[in-house]
C-alpha positions in Angstrom: 40.2 -11.7 -20.5 40.4 -10.3 -24.0 44.0 -9.0 -23.5 45.2 -12.5 -22.5 45.4 -13.3 -26.2 47.9 -10.5 -26.7 49.9 -10.7 -23.5 50.9 -13.5 -21.2 48.5 -14.0 -18.2 51.4 -13.9 -15.8 52.4 -10.4 -17.1 48.9 -9.1 -16.8 48.5 -10.5 -13.3 51.8 -8.8 -12.3 50.6 -5.5 -13.8 47.3 -5.7 -11.9 49.0 -7.0 -8.8 46.7 -10.0 -8.5 47.5 -13.7 -7.9 47.6 -15.8 -11.0 45.9 -18.8 -9.3 43.2 -16.3 -8.1 42.6 -15.2 -11.7 42.1 -18.7 -12.9 39.6 -19.4 -10.0 37.7 -16.3 -10.9 37.7 -17.3 -14.6 36.4 -20.8 -13.7 33.6 -19.3 -11.6 32.5 -17.2 -14.6 32.5 -20.2 -16.9 30.8 -22.6 -14.5 28.9 -20.5 -11.9 27.8 -22.3 -8.7 24.2 -23.1 -7.9 24.4 -20.5 -5.1 25.6 -17.8 -7.6 22.9 -18.7 -10.1 20.2 -18.5 -7.4 21.6 -15.1 -6.2 21.5 -13.7 -9.8 18.0 -15.1 -10.4 16.7 -13.5 -7.1 18.4 -10.2 -8.0 16.7 -10.1 -11.3 13.3 -11.0 -9.7 13.5 -8.3 -7.1 14.6 -5.7 -9.7 11.6 -6.8 -11.9 9.2 -6.3 -9.0 10.7 -3.0 -8.0 10.4 -1.7 -11.5 6.7 -2.6 -11.3 6.1 -1.4 -7.7 8.7 1.3 -7.1 6.7 2.8 -4.1 7.7 0.0 -1.8 10.8 -1.2 0.1 12.4 -4.7 0.6 9.9 -6.0 3.1 6.8 -5.3 1.0 8.6 -6.5 -2.2 9.5 -9.8 -0.4 5.9 -10.3 0.7 4.5 -9.6 -2.8 7.0 -12.0 -4.4 6.1 -14.6 -1.8 2.4 -14.1 -2.5 2.8 -14.2 -6.3 5.5 -16.8 -6.8 5.8 -18.8 -3.6 9.5 -17.9 -3.2 10.4 -18.0 0.5 13.3 -15.9 1.6 14.0 -14.0 4.9 13.6 -10.2 5.1 17.3 -10.0 5.9 18.2 -11.8 2.6 15.6 -9.6 0.8 17.3 -6.5 2.3 20.7 -7.8 1.1 19.3 -8.3 -2.4 17.8 -4.9 -2.6 20.9 -3.2 -1.3 23.0 -5.1 -3.9 20.7 -4.1 -6.7 20.4 -0.5 -5.4 16.6 -0.8 -4.8 15.0 1.8 -2.6 11.4 3.0 -2.1 10.4 6.2 -3.9 7.4 6.9 -1.6 7.2 10.0 0.5 7.1 10.1 4.3 4.6 12.2 6.3 5.3 14.3 9.4 3.5 13.9 12.7 1.1 16.7 13.4 0.1 18.0 16.9 -3.3 16.9 18.1 -6.1 19.5 18.0 -9.1 20.1 20.3 -11.9 17.5 20.6 -14.9 18.0 18.5 -18.2 18.9 20.2 -20.8 17.0 18.1 -19.5 13.4 17.8 -17.1 11.9 20.2 -13.8 10.3 19.1 -14.6 6.6 19.8 -11.2 5.4 18.5 -9.7 7.1 21.6 -11.7 4.9 23.9 -9.8 1.8 22.7 -12.4 0.0 20.7 -12.0 -3.8 20.7 -12.2 -4.6 17.0 -12.4 -8.4 16.7 -14.1 -8.8 13.3 -15.2 -7.3 10.0 -17.6 -4.2 9.7 -17.2 -3.3 13.4 -15.3 -0.1 12.7 -15.0 1.6 9.3 -12.9 4.7 8.6 -13.4 7.2 5.8 -11.6 10.1 4.2 -11.3 11.9 0.9 -8.0 12.3 -1.0 -7.5 14.6 -3.9 -5.1 14.5 -6.9 -4.4 16.1 -10.2 -4.0 14.3 -13.5 -3.2 16.0 -16.8 -4.8 19.3 -15.7 -7.9 17.6 -14.2 -8.8 17.5 -10.6 -10.2 14.4 -8.8 -11.5 13.6 -5.4 -11.6 10.0 -4.2 -13.6 9.2 -1.1 -12.9 5.8 0.6 -14.6 3.7 3.2 -12.2 1.2 4.7 -12.7 -1.6 7.3 -10.2 -0.9 10.1 -10.2 -4.6 11.0 -8.4 -5.7 7.8 -7.8 -2.5 5.8 -10.2 -3.6 3.1 -11.8 -0.8 1.0 -15.5 -1.6 1.3 -16.8 1.3 -0.8 -15.5 4.2 -2.7 -16.6 7.1 -5.0 -14.7 9.2 -7.5 -15.6 12.7 -8.7 -13.9 15.3 -11.0 -15.8 18.1 -9.2 -14.1 20.0 -6.4 -16.1 19.8 -3.1 -18.6 17.4 -4.6 -20.7 16.3 -1.6 -22.2 13.4 -3.6 -18.9 11.6 -3.6 -19.3 11.1 0.1 -22.9 10.2 -0.1 -22.4 7.7 -2.9 -19.6 6.1 -1.0 -21.8 5.9 2.1 -24.6 4.3 0.1 -22.2 1.6 -1.0 -21.2 1.0 2.6 -24.9 0.8 3.6 -25.6 -1.9 1.1 -23.0 -4.0 2.8 -24.3 -3.1 6.3 -27.8 -4.3 5.3 -26.5 -7.8 5.3 -25.6 -7.4 9.0 -28.5 -5.3 10.4 -27.9 -6.3 14.1 -24.2 -5.5 14.0 -23.4 -2.1 15.5 -20.9 -0.3 13.3 -18.7 2.6 14.2 -18.0 5.0 11.3 -15.0 7.2 12.0 -14.3 10.4 9.9 -12.7 13.8 10.2 -14.8 17.0 10.7 -15.3 17.7 7.0 -18.5 19.6 6.1 -20.2 16.7 4.5 -19.3 14.3 7.3 -20.8 16.8 9.7 -23.9 17.5 7.6 -27.4 16.7 8.6 -28.1 14.7 5.4 -25.1 12.5 6.0 -25.8 11.8 9.6 -29.5 11.2 9.3 -28.8 8.0 7.4 -26.5 6.4 10.0 -28.9 5.6 12.8 -31.2 3.9 10.3 -28.7 1.2 9.8 -27.2 0.9 13.3 -24.2 3.0 12.5 -22.6 5.2 15.2 -20.6 8.2 14.1 -17.1 8.9 15.5 -15.0 12.0 14.7 -11.3 12.9 14.9 -10.2 16.0 16.8 -9.9 19.2 14.8 -6.7 19.4 12.7 -5.6 16.0 14.0 -5.1 13.6 11.0 -3.3 11.2 13.3 -6.6 10.3 14.9 -7.4 8.6 11.7 -3.8 7.4 11.0 -4.7 4.2 9.2 -6.8 6.1 6.6 -4.3 8.9 6.3 -1.5 6.4 5.6 -3.6 4.6 3.0 -4.4 7.9 1.2 -0.7 8.5 0.9 0.1 5.0 -0.4 -2.8 5.1 -2.9 -1.5 8.3 -4.6 2.1 6.9 -4.6 1.0 3.6 -6.0 -1.5 4.9 -8.6 1.2 7.1 -10.2 4.4 5.2 -9.5 3.3 1.6 -9.8 0.1 1.7 -12.0 1.6 4.5 -14.1 -1.7 6.4 -14.3 -1.1 9.1 -17.0 -4.4 9.5 -18.8 -7.9 10.8 -17.9 -9.5 8.6 -20.6 -10.0 5.5 -18.4 -9.7 7.0 -15.0 -12.8 5.3 -13.6 -11.6 1.9 -14.8 -8.0 2.5 -13.6 -9.2 3.4 -10.1 -11.5 0.4 -10.0 -8.6 -1.8 -11.1 -6.4 -0.4 -8.3 -9.0 -0.9 -5.6 -9.3 -4.5 -6.7 -5.4 -4.8 -6.5 -5.4 -3.1 -3.1 -8.0 -5.6 -1.6 -6.9 -8.8 -3.3 -3.3 -8.6 -4.4 -1.5 -6.0 -2.2 0.2 -7.5 0.9 -0.2 -5.3 4.0 2.5 -4.9 6.7 -0.2 -4.4 9.4 -1.7 -7.8 8.4 1.6 -9.7 8.5 1.8 -9.3 4.8 -1.5 -10.9 4.0 -3.8 -9.1 1.6 -7.1 -7.7 3.1 -9.0 -10.5 1.3 -6.7 -13.2 2.6 -7.0 -11.9 6.1 -10.8 -11.8 5.9 -10.9 -15.3 4.6 -8.5 -16.7 7.2 -9.8 -14.9 10.3 -13.5 -13.9 9.8 -15.9 -16.0 11.8 
């Protein structure tokens, strides 16, 4: 374009081996872009903006989050095209399948019996995930409703092997359970020492809670919780840019709120846990 003031357009087109009429059509499109091109550019900018904020996720999740936040409705195929054009790809890790272990002898694995989960609080899964931040060690214990993936209770500790992290999380769950005393709840965990302890299990029958346990060395028995643990660590560091220990408690609380109320979930047809509960709970 700039060289056209120094050389004839015909000469430049001959050198570049392009059709002169095609050059003028291209020039006209740049000067007066079509509505379709404007929309494409606008959508590309929007998807790049959301990916820069949530780099842990791929095109389907980004499309669902944009739909939730802005009301923009596009197909997953179109979202994939946008992300491919913009070079957008998830930065999250993938986890390998592990071979199942032997059944545990104390508490049966009730998830293997094919529980019919039809509503909230019928089956809760729990696990602890650990992470390091600026030389400090943290353990985050979560209690999640398997019906809608809502985190019902959690506890954070900076002490390795802190059993009170589990107990405080359980106490938060029990406060919710008190509102539904007649509902039998299944609590599924791994075979961790605190989950197997007498003090932990003595509380459960008092509130109509039945304990279920995964097989030894078989994280796939609690696959939903294991997946959430992976996503949480990816999103806290990649999307929420957690870099300081100073406000760690507040930052985790903010993330849990985001997870429950603002984060679309694939398993819920890209509704948030809160939306799913409000739409389907009876």
